[in-house]
MIDOSE-1310 file (N, C-alpha, C; in nm, 2 decimals, decimal comma, always signed):
residues 64
mfpl	+2,07/+0,67/+0,05/+1,98/+0,61/-0,05/+1,84/+0,67/-0,04; +1,78/+0,71/-0,15/+1,65/+0,77/-0,15/+1,54/+0,69/-0,08; +1,52/+0,57/-0,12/+1,40/+0,50/-0,06/+1,40/+0,49/+0,09; +1,52/+0,49/+0,16/+1,52/+0,48/+0,30/+1,52/+0,62/+0,37
ranl	+1,52/+0,73/+0,29/+1,52/+0,86/+0,36/+1,38/+0,91/+0,39; +1,28/+0,86/+0,33/+1,15/+0,90/+0,36/+1,10/+0,84/+0,50; +1,00/+0,91/+0,55/+0,95/+0,87/+0,68/+0,87/+0,75/+0,67; +0,87/+0,67/+0,78/+0,78/+0,56/+0,80/+0,65/+0,61/+0,86
ldde	+0,54/+0,54/+0,83/+0,41/+0,58/+0,90/+0,43/+0,55/+1,04; +0,37/+0,63/+1,13/+0,39/+0,61/+1,27/+0,26/+0,57/+1,34; +0,15/+0,54/+1,26/+0,03/+0,49/+1,32/+0,05/+0,35/+1,37; +0,02/+0,32/+1,50/+0,05/+0,19/+1,56/-0,01/+0,08/+1,48
nlvr	-0,12/+0,10/+1,41/-0,19/-0,01/+1,34/-0,12/-0,03/+1,20; -0,06/+0,07/+1,15/+0,00/+0,06/+1,01/+0,15/+0,05/+1,01; +0,21/+0,07/+1,13/+0,36/+0,06/+1,13/+0,42/-0,07/+1,09; +0,35/-0,18/+1,11/+0,39/-0,31/+1,08/+0,40/-0,33/+0,93
lqlr	+0,34/-0,25/+0,85/+0,34/-0,26/+0,70/+0,47/-0,20/+0,65; +0,54/-0,13/+0,73/+0,67/-0,07/+0,68/+0,65/+0,02/+0,56; +0,53/+0,09/+0,56/+0,51/+0,19/+0,45/+0,58/+0,32/+0,48; +0,64/+0,37/+0,38/+0,71/+0,50/+0,38/+0,63/+0,59/+0,29
yvia	+0,65/+0,72/+0,31/+0,58/+0,82/+0,23/+0,66/+0,94/+0,20; +0,63/+1,00/+0,08/+0,69/+1,12/+0,04/+0,57/+1,21/+0,00; +0,59/+1,34/+0,02/+0,49/+1,44/-0,02/+0,53/+1,50/-0,15; +0,43/+1,51/-0,24/+0,45/+1,57/-0,37/+0,33/+1,66/-0,40
hdyl	+0,35/+1,79/-0,38/+0,24/+1,89/-0,39/+0,13/+1,85/-0,29; +0,01/+1,83/-0,34/-0,10/+1,80/-0,26/-0,12/+1,65/-0,23; -0,02/+1,57/-0,27/-0,04/+1,42/-0,26/+0,06/+1,36/-0,17; +0,03/+1,24/-0,12/+0,12/+1,16/-0,04/+0,13/+1,03/-0,12
lfyk	+0,26/+0,99/-0,15/+0,29/+0,87/-0,22/+0,34/+0,77/-0,11; +0,27/+0,66/-0,10/+0,31/+0,56/+0,00/+0,37/+0,44/-0,08; +0,48/+0,39/-0,02/+0,55/+0,29/-0,09/+0,62/+0,20/+0,01; +0,66/+0,08/-0,04/+0,75/-0,01/+0,04/+0,88/-0,03/-0,04
ysea	+0,99/-0,05/+0,04/+1,12/-0,07/-0,03/+1,17/-0,21/+0,01; +1,21/-0,28/-0,09/+1,27/-0,41/-0,07/+1,42/-0,40/-0,09; +1,50/-0,41/+0,01/+1,64/-0,41/+0,00/+1,69/-0,53/-0,07; +1,63/-0,64/-0,06/+1,67/-0,77/-0,12/+1,68/-0,75/-0,27
dntv	+1,58/-0,69/-0,34/+1,59/-0,67/-0,48/+1,60/-0,52/-0,52; +1,63/-0,44/-0,42/+1,65/-0,30/-0,45/+1,54/-0,23/-0,54; +1,42/-0,26/-0,49/+1,30/-0,22/-0,56/+1,20/-0,14/-0,47; +1,14/-0,03/-0,53/+1,04/+0,04/-0,46/+0,90/+0,00/-0,52
yies	+0,81/-0,04/-0,43/+0,68/-0,08/-0,47/+0,58/+0,03/-0,42; +0,52/+0,09/-0,52/+0,42/+0,20/-0,49/+0,29/+0,13/-0,44; +0,25/+0,16/-0,32/+0,13/+0,10/-0,26/+0,00/+0,19/-0,29; +0,02/+0,32/-0,28/-0,09/+0,41/-0,29/-0,05/+0,56/-0,31
ilng	-0,13/+0,63/-0,38/-0,11/+0,78/-0,40/-0,24/+0,84/-0,36; -0,24/+0,92/-0,25/-0,36/+0,98/-0,20/-0,35/+1,13/-0,19; -0,46/+1,20/-0,20/-0,46/+1,34/-0,18/-0,44/+1,37/-0,03; -0,35/+1,46/+0,00/-0,31/+1,49/+0,14/-0,42/+1,56/+0,22
kidy	-0,52/+1,60/+0,16/-0,63/+1,67/+0,23/-0,73/+1,57/+0,29; -0,72/+1,44/+0,26/-0,81/+1,34/+0,31/-0,75/+1,28/+0,43; -0,83/+1,20/+0,50/-0,79/+1,12/+0,62/-0,72/+1,00/+0,57; -0,59/+1,01/+0,53/-0,52/+0,90/+0,46/-0,50/+0,78/+0,56
vrvl	-0,49/+0,80/+0,69/-0,47/+0,69/+0,78/-0,60/+0,60/+0,77; -0,72/+0,66/+0,77/-0,84/+0,59/+0,77/-0,85/+0,51/+0,63; -0,81/+0,58/+0,52/-0,82/+0,51/+0,39/-0,73/+0,39/+0,39; -0,60/+0,41/+0,44/-0,51/+0,30/+0,44/-0,56/+0,18/+0,52
kerl	-0,62/+0,21/+0,64/-0,67/+0,11/+0,73/-0,78/+0,03/+0,66; -0,87/+0,11/+0,59/-0,98/+0,04/+0,52/-0,93/-0,05/+0,41; -0,83/-0,01/+0,34/-0,77/-0,09/+0,23/-0,70/-0,22/+0,29; -0,64/-0,20/+0,40/-0,57/-0,31/+0,47/-0,68/-0,41/+0,52
srqk	-0,79/-0,36/+0,57/-0,89/-0,46/+0,62/-0,96/-0,53/+0,51; -0,96/-0,48/+0,39/-1,02/-0,55/+0,27/-0,92/-0,65/+0,22; -0,79/-0,64/+0,24/-0,69/-0,73/+0,20/-0,68/-0,86/+0,28; -0,74/-0,85/+0,40/-0,73/-0,97/+0,49/-0,82/-1,08/+0,45
């Protein structure tokens, strides 16, 4: 199944979010997959040239 084939983030602070990502040209698409309702939730699309771990951590800290 496609949603589960992508890699999970391996950053110790972000791994609990269960975010997966796929690479599309210069971009990284971050998403969560819900097996319960068989749905993919797009969390973020970021340019791969930036420090995406820092950006995701900043967004996470704002959500708390």
